[in-house]
VMD Tcl script that builds the backbone (N, CA, C; Angstrom):
set m [mol new atoms 288]
animate dup $m
set s [atomselect $m all]
$s set {name element resname resid chain x y z} {
  {N N MET 1 A 93.522 224.559 129.765}
  {CA C MET 1 A 95.177 224.355 128.619}
  {C C MET 1 A 95.205 223.929 127.533}
  {N N PRO 2 A 96.115 223.836 126.862}
  {CA C PRO 2 A 95.192 223.549 125.410}
  {C C PRO 2 A 95.807 222.166 125.552}
  {N N THR 3 A 94.881 221.542 124.236}
  {CA C THR 3 A 95.476 219.654 124.401}
  {C C THR 3 A 95.939 219.258 123.202}
  {N N TYR 4 A 96.556 217.777 123.817}
  {CA C TYR 4 A 97.913 217.688 122.394}
  {C C TYR 4 A 97.103 215.899 121.613}
  {N N VAL 5 A 97.403 216.020 120.827}
  {CA C VAL 5 A 97.483 213.932 120.855}
  {C C VAL 5 A 98.096 213.621 119.891}
  {N N SER 6 A 98.738 212.928 121.393}
  {CA C SER 6 A 100.159 212.197 120.064}
  {C C SER 6 A 99.623 210.464 119.711}
  {N N LEU 7 A 100.622 210.459 117.904}
  {CA C LEU 7 A 99.993 209.188 117.347}
  {C C LEU 7 A 101.635 208.805 117.820}
  {N N ILE 8 A 101.390 207.961 117.976}
  {CA C ILE 8 A 102.927 206.783 118.762}
  {C C ILE 8 A 103.145 205.795 118.061}
  {N N GLN 9 A 103.949 205.474 117.744}
  {CA C GLN 9 A 104.378 203.472 117.183}
  {C C GLN 9 A 105.629 203.115 117.647}
  {N N PHE 10 A 106.259 202.590 118.223}
  {CA C PHE 10 A 107.048 201.388 118.713}
  {C C PHE 10 A 107.831 201.319 117.436}
  {N N THR 11 A 109.904 201.217 118.361}
  {CA C THR 11 A 110.714 201.294 117.516}
  {C C THR 11 A 110.691 199.451 117.889}
  {N N GLN 12 A 112.066 199.144 117.000}
  {CA C GLN 12 A 111.891 197.812 117.070}
  {C C GLN 12 A 112.403 196.959 118.082}
  {N N LYS 13 A 112.994 198.894 119.309}
  {CA C LYS 13 A 113.685 198.489 120.617}
  {C C LYS 13 A 112.507 198.049 121.786}
  {N N GLY 14 A 111.387 199.408 120.974}
  {CA C GLY 14 A 110.483 199.221 121.696}
  {C C GLY 14 A 109.866 197.783 122.593}
  {N N MET 15 A 109.557 197.352 120.603}
  {CA C MET 15 A 109.469 195.783 120.864}
  {C C MET 15 A 110.023 194.912 121.740}
  {N N GLU 16 A 110.989 195.410 121.994}
  {CA C GLU 16 A 111.832 193.885 122.254}
  {C C GLU 16 A 112.058 194.058 124.031}
  {N N SER 17 A 111.407 195.455 124.415}
  {CA C SER 17 A 111.219 195.012 125.889}
  {C C SER 17 A 109.555 195.744 125.971}
  {N N ILE 18 A 108.619 195.385 125.264}
  {CA C ILE 18 A 107.272 196.149 125.475}
  {C C ILE 18 A 106.994 195.314 126.575}
  {N N LYS 19 A 107.369 193.951 127.113}
  {CA C LYS 19 A 106.882 193.699 128.817}
  {C C LYS 19 A 107.504 194.715 129.771}
  {N N ASP 20 A 108.268 195.384 129.149}
  {CA C ASP 20 A 108.356 197.262 130.310}
  {C C ASP 20 A 107.765 198.792 129.545}
  {N N GLY 21 A 106.620 197.747 129.083}
  {CA C GLY 21 A 105.804 198.959 128.836}
  {C C GLY 21 A 105.564 200.355 128.810}
  {N N PRO 22 A 104.454 199.801 130.348}
  {CA C PRO 22 A 103.705 198.844 131.426}
  {C C PRO 22 A 104.136 200.086 132.349}
  {N N LYS 23 A 105.153 200.008 132.830}
  {CA C LYS 23 A 106.145 200.934 133.696}
  {C C LYS 23 A 107.574 202.083 133.053}
  {N N ARG 24 A 107.264 201.988 131.718}
  {CA C ARG 24 A 107.841 203.769 131.087}
  {C C ARG 24 A 106.175 204.654 130.997}
  {N N LEU 25 A 104.929 203.857 130.430}
  {CA C LEU 25 A 104.001 204.175 130.463}
  {C C LEU 25 A 103.659 205.695 131.865}
  {N N ASP 26 A 103.653 204.354 132.686}
  {CA C ASP 26 A 104.146 205.187 134.222}
  {C C ASP 26 A 105.225 206.114 134.997}
  {N N ALA 27 A 105.933 206.055 133.449}
  {CA C ALA 27 A 107.376 206.753 134.165}
  {C C ALA 27 A 107.014 208.153 133.495}
  {N N ALA 28 A 106.284 208.113 132.081}
  {CA C ALA 28 A 105.548 209.365 131.332}
  {C C ALA 28 A 104.513 210.046 132.369}
  {N N ARG 29 A 103.487 209.273 132.979}
  {CA C ARG 29 A 102.943 210.594 133.135}
  {C C ARG 29 A 103.058 210.610 134.231}
  {N N LYS 30 A 104.239 210.382 135.054}
  {CA C LYS 30 A 105.109 210.884 135.977}
  {C C LYS 30 A 105.459 212.459 135.638}
  {N N ALA 31 A 106.351 212.725 134.328}
  {CA C ALA 31 A 107.609 213.215 133.530}
  {C C ALA 31 A 106.353 214.089 133.011}
  {N N TYR 32 A 104.810 214.005 132.875}
  {CA C TYR 32 A 103.919 214.751 131.810}
  {C C TYR 32 A 104.061 215.742 133.112}
  {N N GLU 33 A 103.051 215.451 134.379}
  {CA C GLU 33 A 103.130 215.805 135.600}
  {C C GLU 33 A 104.038 217.474 136.468}
  {N N GLU 34 A 104.859 216.103 135.690}
  {CA C GLU 34 A 106.286 217.327 137.174}
  {C C GLU 34 A 106.608 218.472 136.150}
  {N N ALA 35 A 105.771 218.197 135.201}
  {CA C ALA 35 A 106.957 219.195 133.247}
  {C C ALA 35 A 104.716 220.471 133.827}
  {N N GLY 36 A 104.520 219.574 135.042}
  {CA C GLY 36 A 102.656 220.796 134.953}
  {C C GLY 36 A 102.171 220.580 133.786}
  {N N ALA 37 A 102.139 219.255 133.424}
  {CA C ALA 37 A 100.715 217.934 131.841}
  {C C ALA 37 A 100.372 217.429 132.661}
  {N N LYS 38 A 99.556 216.997 131.650}
  {CA C LYS 38 A 98.876 215.845 132.430}
  {C C LYS 38 A 98.351 215.086 131.273}
  {N N LEU 39 A 98.847 213.759 131.279}
  {CA C LEU 39 A 98.633 212.671 130.316}
  {C C LEU 39 A 96.819 212.153 130.079}
  {N N LYS 40 A 95.829 213.218 130.102}
  {CA C LYS 40 A 94.514 212.430 130.132}
  {C C LYS 40 A 93.885 211.216 129.726}
  {N N ASP 41 A 94.619 210.523 128.458}
  {CA C ASP 41 A 94.588 209.778 127.978}
  {C C ASP 41 A 95.459 208.807 127.501}
  {N N PHE 42 A 95.361 206.747 127.102}
  {CA C PHE 42 A 96.373 206.337 126.259}
  {C C PHE 42 A 95.173 205.322 125.852}
  {N N TYR 43 A 96.072 204.877 124.800}
  {CA C TYR 43 A 94.762 204.056 123.887}
  {C C TYR 43 A 95.756 202.491 123.446}
  {N N LEU 44 A 96.089 202.227 123.438}
  {CA C LEU 44 A 96.342 201.049 122.164}
  {C C LEU 44 A 96.117 200.903 120.996}
  {N N VAL 45 A 96.174 200.737 120.085}
  {CA C VAL 45 A 95.650 200.989 118.740}
  {C C VAL 45 A 96.272 199.486 117.748}
  {N N MET 46 A 95.273 199.987 116.536}
  {CA C MET 46 A 95.799 198.566 115.930}
  {C C MET 46 A 95.268 199.556 114.065}
  {N N GLY 47 A 96.363 199.983 113.351}
  {CA C GLY 47 A 97.034 200.294 112.763}
  {C C GLY 47 A 97.473 201.161 112.755}
  {N N GLU 48 A 98.458 201.968 111.685}
  {CA C GLU 48 A 99.643 202.472 112.176}
  {C C GLU 48 A 99.546 203.211 112.765}
  {N N TYR 49 A 99.429 203.444 113.827}
  {CA C TYR 49 A 100.042 203.342 115.162}
  {C C TYR 49 A 100.011 203.110 115.887}
  {N N ASP 50 A 100.760 202.649 117.061}
  {CA C ASP 50 A 100.204 201.671 118.446}
  {C C ASP 50 A 99.805 202.025 119.191}
  {N N ILE 51 A 100.107 203.640 120.064}
  {CA C ILE 51 A 99.553 204.399 120.598}
  {C C ILE 51 A 99.066 205.825 120.672}
  {N N VAL 52 A 98.235 206.250 121.036}
  {CA C VAL 52 A 97.172 207.655 120.453}
  {C C VAL 52 A 97.234 207.498 121.865}
  {N N ALA 53 A 97.762 209.182 122.597}
  {CA C ALA 53 A 97.652 209.749 123.639}
  {C C ALA 53 A 97.392 210.809 123.773}
  {N N VAL 54 A 96.473 211.275 125.115}
  {CA C VAL 54 A 96.104 213.117 124.630}
  {C C VAL 54 A 96.339 213.374 126.269}
  {N N VAL 55 A 97.236 214.840 125.823}
  {CA C VAL 55 A 97.535 215.361 126.946}
  {C C VAL 55 A 96.887 216.480 127.271}
  {N N ASP 56 A 97.365 217.390 127.823}
  {CA C ASP 56 A 96.536 218.202 128.704}
  {C C ASP 56 A 98.301 219.420 129.058}
  {N N ALA 57 A 98.791 220.381 128.405}
  {CA C ALA 57 A 99.863 220.750 128.667}
  {C C ALA 57 A 99.862 222.477 128.815}
  {N N PRO 58 A 100.304 223.232 129.419}
  {CA C PRO 58 A 100.428 224.721 129.559}
  {C C PRO 58 A 100.507 225.644 128.352}
  {N N ASN 59 A 101.030 225.022 127.127}
  {CA C ASN 59 A 102.318 225.852 126.076}
  {C C ASN 59 A 102.387 224.501 125.193}
  {N N ASP 60 A 102.286 224.883 124.228}
  {CA C ASP 60 A 103.072 224.632 122.719}
  {C C ASP 60 A 104.389 223.465 123.393}
  {N N GLU 61 A 106.166 224.869 124.231}
  {CA C GLU 61 A 106.237 224.247 124.613}
  {C C GLU 61 A 106.870 223.301 124.807}
  {N N THR 62 A 105.846 222.907 125.733}
  {CA C THR 62 A 106.333 222.390 126.930}
  {C C THR 62 A 105.728 220.418 126.116}
  {N N ALA 63 A 104.166 221.125 125.572}
  {CA C ALA 63 A 104.070 219.694 124.603}
  {C C ALA 63 A 105.427 219.184 123.830}
  {N N ALA 64 A 105.347 220.369 123.371}
  {CA C ALA 64 A 107.255 219.607 122.056}
  {C C ALA 64 A 108.452 219.292 123.996}
  {N N ARG 65 A 108.914 220.037 124.485}
  {CA C ARG 65 A 109.403 218.829 125.249}
  {C C ARG 65 A 109.220 217.568 125.784}
  {N N MET 66 A 108.428 217.854 125.906}
  {CA C MET 66 A 107.621 216.288 127.011}
  {C C MET 66 A 107.821 215.451 125.405}
  {N N SER 67 A 107.520 215.759 124.087}
  {CA C SER 67 A 107.247 214.633 123.021}
  {C C SER 67 A 108.638 214.174 123.118}
  {N N LEU 68 A 110.156 215.021 122.500}
  {CA C LEU 68 A 111.369 214.259 122.760}
  {C C LEU 68 A 111.747 213.937 123.908}
  {N N GLN 69 A 111.968 214.362 125.069}
  {CA C GLN 69 A 112.005 213.473 125.980}
  {C C GLN 69 A 111.888 212.696 125.994}
  {N N ILE 70 A 110.671 212.043 125.907}
  {CA C ILE 70 A 110.168 210.740 126.355}
  {C C ILE 70 A 110.324 210.222 124.616}
  {N N GLY 71 A 110.524 210.698 123.042}
  {CA C GLY 71 A 110.797 209.673 122.227}
  {C C GLY 71 A 112.440 209.395 122.118}
  {N N SER 72 A 113.581 210.732 123.188}
  {CA C SER 72 A 114.780 210.536 123.649}
  {C C SER 72 A 115.474 209.366 123.403}
  {N N LYS 73 A 114.332 208.291 124.493}
  {CA C LYS 73 A 115.161 207.385 124.850}
  {C C LYS 73 A 114.971 205.933 124.332}
  {N N GLY 74 A 114.738 206.236 123.092}
  {CA C GLY 74 A 114.407 205.210 122.128}
  {C C GLY 74 A 113.610 203.577 121.700}
  {N N ASN 75 A 112.474 204.996 121.949}
  {CA C ASN 75 A 111.466 203.365 122.378}
  {C C ASN 75 A 110.292 203.585 121.525}
  {N N VAL 76 A 110.165 204.767 121.110}
  {CA C VAL 76 A 109.041 204.865 120.320}
  {C C VAL 76 A 108.950 206.191 119.405}
  {N N ARG 77 A 108.627 206.601 118.348}
  {CA C ARG 77 A 108.460 207.329 117.741}
  {C C ARG 77 A 106.851 208.553 118.335}
  {N N THR 78 A 107.582 209.984 117.836}
  {CA C THR 78 A 106.005 210.650 118.183}
  {C C THR 78 A 105.906 211.380 116.868}
  {N N LYS 79 A 104.180 211.933 116.898}
  {CA C LYS 79 A 103.710 212.189 116.257}
  {C C LYS 79 A 103.370 213.902 116.697}
  {N N THR 80 A 103.003 214.689 117.180}
  {CA C THR 80 A 102.123 215.404 118.364}
  {C C THR 80 A 101.353 216.096 117.192}
  {N N LEU 81 A 100.605 216.392 117.873}
  {CA C LEU 81 A 99.195 217.437 116.290}
  {C C LEU 81 A 99.044 218.473 118.080}
  {N N ARG 82 A 98.392 219.364 117.974}
  {CA C ARG 82 A 97.373 220.835 118.671}
  {C C ARG 82 A 96.095 220.383 118.484}
  {N N ALA 83 A 94.828 220.555 119.537}
  {CA C ALA 83 A 93.926 219.389 119.244}
  {C C ALA 83 A 93.244 220.933 120.111}
  {N N PHE 84 A 91.633 221.367 119.217}
  {CA C PHE 84 A 90.796 222.322 119.182}
  {C C PHE 84 A 89.896 221.995 119.940}
  {N N SER 85 A 88.752 222.432 121.368}
  {CA C SER 85 A 88.267 221.754 121.553}
  {C C SER 85 A 87.288 222.211 120.607}
  {N N GLU 86 A 85.983 221.791 120.805}
  {CA C GLU 86 A 85.369 222.243 120.340}
  {C C GLU 86 A 84.541 223.759 120.097}
  {N N ALA 87 A 84.384 224.537 122.014}
  {CA C ALA 87 A 84.465 225.600 122.041}
  {C C ALA 87 A 85.173 226.536 121.350}
  {N N GLU 88 A 86.852 226.267 120.894}
  {CA C GLU 88 A 87.430 226.966 120.429}
  {C C GLU 88 A 87.575 226.519 118.513}
  {N N TYR 89 A 87.241 225.772 118.258}
  {CA C TYR 89 A 85.842 224.955 117.261}
  {C C TYR 89 A 84.774 226.874 116.976}
  {N N ARG 90 A 84.888 226.901 117.584}
  {CA C ARG 90 A 83.939 227.820 117.244}
  {C C ARG 90 A 84.225 229.193 117.402}
  {N N LYS 91 A 84.237 228.983 118.048}
  {CA C LYS 91 A 85.504 230.664 118.237}
  {C C LYS 91 A 86.289 230.884 116.821}
  {N N ILE 92 A 86.935 229.960 116.859}
  {CA C ILE 92 A 87.393 230.792 115.641}
  {C C ILE 92 A 86.767 230.601 114.076}
  {N N VAL 93 A 85.492 229.766 114.518}
  {CA C VAL 93 A 85.159 229.901 113.037}
  {C C VAL 93 A 83.956 231.007 112.950}
  {N N SER 94 A 84.245 231.454 114.392}
  {CA C SER 94 A 82.681 232.966 114.702}
  {C C SER 94 A 84.117 234.676 114.407}
  {N N SER 95 A 85.049 233.982 114.765}
  {CA C SER 95 A 86.192 235.242 113.927}
  {C C SER 95 A 86.159 235.711 112.496}
  {N N LEU 96 A 85.758 234.415 111.540}
  {CA C LEU 96 A 86.270 234.645 110.086}
  {C C LEU 96 A 85.574 235.577 109.557}
}
mol reanalyze $m
mol bondsrecalc $m
mol representation Tube
mol addrep $m
């Protein structure tokens, strides 16, 4: 299953209700599972972004739909990147 890395920033709305963050994370984890995806890793980080999430999803469409669904609630802004494993990297490079 493809892996995706989401770089996430809290919005003002998300910060104002930050104490509800763990509940929102639980709901997001459940939504990913219902979509056939898995939230593998979640990190609170410091710097330009507030959260880094690592997700496995069956395809780009599912990953995009989940980013839009989560972002539509207004608590976060996301940037999602397709991540290639070392094995995928080696396969891509060997095909050059």
